Every structure is written in structure tokens, then in C-alpha cells.
N, C-alpha and C positions, 0 to 999 in steps of 0.2 A: 414919045410913044410909051404907053403903059405895057407892062409885061403881059403877054397873051400867049399861053402855051400852044395855041393853035397856029400862031403866026411865027414862022421860022425866023424872020428878021428880028423879032422882039427877043429872041433867045440871046442875041448878042448886044442888046441895047445896054447902054451904060448910063450912069447917073452923075450928078454933080456933088454928091456927098463926099467930102474930102476924107472922112474917117473910114470909108469903106475899105481903103487899102490896109488899114490896121487889122480889121477882121479877116481880110483876105490873106494877109501874111501870117497871122496867128494860126488860122485854120490850115493853111498849107504847111507851115512849119511842123505843127503837131502831127499831122498825118504823114509827112515825109519822114520824120524821125521814127514814128511807130512802124511804118512800112519797111524802112530799111532795117530796123532791128529784127524783123521777122526773118530776114536773110542772114544778118551778121551774127545774131545770137539765137541760132536755130533751136537749141535745147530749152532756153528760158522764155523766148518770145515767139518762136516760130512753131514748127511741127511738134516739138516737145510739149509746149504749152497747150496746143490744140488737142494733142493726145490725152493730156491730163483732163481736159474739159469733156472728153468722151466723143470727139468727132470721129466718124468712121474712116475717113481718109484725111488724117491730120496733115500729112505732107502736102498733098494737093491743096487742101483748104487754106493752110497757112500761107503758102506761096501765091495762091490765087488772090486772097485778100491783100497780101502785101503788095502784089503788083498793082492792084487797083488803088491802094492807098498812095503809093509812090506816084503813079501816073496822074491821078487826080490832084495830088498835092502840087506837082510841078505845074500842071495847068492852072491851078488856083494861084500859085505864086506869080506866074507870068501874067495872069489875068486873061488867059485865052480859053474861049469856050467855057467861061466861068460857070454859067448856069448848068451846063452839061456836066461839068466836073463836080458840082455839088450833089448831083443825084447819087452816084455810087457812095459818096461819103455819108449821105443820109441813110442809105441802105445798110452800110457797114455799122453805123452807130445804132440804128434800130435793132439790128441783129445782135450786136454786143449787149445791148440793154436787155433784150428778151432772154438771151442764152446765159449771160453771166451775172446780171444784176437782179433781175426779178426773182431768181431762185433764192437769193439772200433773204428775201422776205419770209420764206418758209422756215428758215432755220434760225434767223436772228431777229433783232428788234428793228423798228423803223429807222432809227438813227444810224445803225450800221449800214442799212440799205441806202439811206440818203447820202451818207459819206462816200460809199462806193460808187454811187451814181453820178456824183457831181461833175467829173470831167466828161463822161460820156454824154450827159445831158447838155452840158455847155457846148460841146462840139456839134451835137445834133442841132442845137439852136443856131449856132454860127453857120452851119451848112445851109440850114433853112433860110436864114437871113440872106446868104449869098445867092440862093436860088431866086428869091424875090427881088433883091436889089440889083443883081448883076454886078459887073465890074465898074471901075471908076476911070477917070481920065488918064491915070498912069498905068494903063493895061494894054495888052495887045488887042483886046476886043475894041478898044477905042481907036487904036492906031489903024486897024484894018477895016473896021466897020463904021467908025465915026460915032458921033453923039446921036442917039436915036430916041432919047427920052426927054 
């Protein structure tokens, strides 16, 4: 079964590509660490950082984003509702790119922007890949929903 956003069953479809687990674990790990750091290092990575970036409600925003990063990361690592988990990760990365990376173009050169963008862009593409690919045979999606693709 091919992925069809209108077909609920296809949201849990898995594939035979063995390497999908690598992308799934990398994506989950990066977001799990980033999300937890918003709670553990509040001044540097959480509300303090969001206040420096000019967010109106930095405490709420940092913990809101951190919660979704951790929740989606755990789902991604487990391979449960993988395509659903990819959606907030893509939104988070698009927001990060627009709010923290694109402004670099106004004040610095292209290469400074390209350097700052590299991780965010990579994570965005990994999340997009997982949205299209779905989980693999070593996932809870496969265990509970079987092979659908």
C-alpha cells in the first residue's frame, strides 16, 4: 500500500527498507536530547534562550516545544505512529529555520547562514523522509499494524 494521507491505514504502513531504522533512531535521538535540554538547562536551552530570541511567552513556548520534541522523539524511536510523529518535528524545524536561521542572512554572509542551517535542514529532511517512508519492520507500527506497503 502506498502512502495516502487520506487513508488512515496508510499512516501506519511500513516498508522493507532496512536503513529506515537508522534515520528513525537518529531523528529520535536528536530531538529527544534537544527536548530534554529545554527542561534540564532552562537558562541556556529553554525559556532563557527563548527570551533572548524575543518570544513573548518564553517559558510557555520553550516547554511547549520541548514537550513535543520529547513526545515525538519517543514515538519515532519506538516506531509508533511514525508518520504522525514526523509532523510536529517538521513544524518545529520549519519554525526554527524561519525564526533563527533566515534572519542570519540579513546580517551576515551566505556561508554563515549555510553553516547555521545545516543541522536544522538535515533534521527537517529526515522528518520529511520519515513522513513519506513510514516505519520499518523493527517498529511498533509493524508489530501492531503489520506490513501494509
